[in-house]
C-alpha positions, 0 to 999 in steps of 0.5 A: 537820289536827285530829283531828276533820277527819281522815279515818277508817280506813274512808275510807281503805279505801274509797279503796284498794278504789277504786283496786283497782276502777280498776286492774281497769277500766284493765286490762280497757280495755287488754285490749279496746282497739279501737286505740292511741288508744282513748278508753276507755283514756284515760278509765280512765287518768284514773279510775285517776289520780284514784283513786290521787290521793285515796288517797294523799291520805287515806293521808297525812292519816290515817297520814302515809304515801305510796304509791310511785305517781306517776300524772303530771298527773292534775290539770294537764289536762282529759280528752283530747277529740281525735281517736282517731287524729290525722292532724296534730300542733302541738308547743308548747314553752316554755323559760325562761332567766335571763341569769346572765352578760351578758358571756359572753352577749355574747362568745358572740354575737360568736363566733356573728357571726364565723360570718357567718350571725347579725347582731351589732355591737359586743356588748362596747361595748353590754354595759352596755345592754339593746340589747346583750343584745337583739342578743346573744340575736338573734345566738345564736338566729339562729345555733344551733337552740333545742335546742342552746342548751338543751344549752349554756345554761351555755355561752352565759351562760344559766341554765335555768328551767322548761320544757315540751312539749305535743304536741297533736292538731289536726283538720287541718294548718294552712295556711302562715302561718295562725297565725304571728301568734298562735302559742299562742292556739289551744292547747287543753288537751283536745287535748294528746296527751302533756305533758312538764314540767321544773322544779327545783321537782320536784327540791326536792320530792324532797329535801324532807321536806314533802309538796306537793299536786302530783305529783313528777317531771319528767314531768307527763302521758303518754298 
């Protein structure tokens, strides 16, 4: 950034004052909240997050310094617009993997098949074809819970990628089979109560001397 484009010291000071005011409003909203999910608290949280982010950016641009604050996810999701006290929830989970060791994957799938509950036949013979990997994945995910695969992914020849978990409020419980044909189409970011992201990108940012625009940390948003 050129000197002409740099924020002035007065702008940084004004941003700091905005953070102080937002802190006062946030505390007042908490002290006067009507319940555990008071929308006023959510609004004050978002205002504080925006003020802190603006101050952090101005501070860095002007003085090449940063704050110790990590208010997660302020720019990743819109303001919460769901019910104050949700009576039903949807939990949306995405986990990405790469097949790092196909032979290990096939071997583990054969072992799962031996347990008698996961269909799999001839994994080693099919090691060179996509069908073998497809069948192996079907056998593993048919035998083990997704959380167990996540905790044992290296054992299964998988390399963990990014993951995210959204807890969303819904107006009423879904009818059996209602959303099975398109399970993620109705996800509404404004209904997200809390969100947790995990990515190696965050570790790289923490280890880097360069400052990215994204907030650091595995937790992206928590209400």
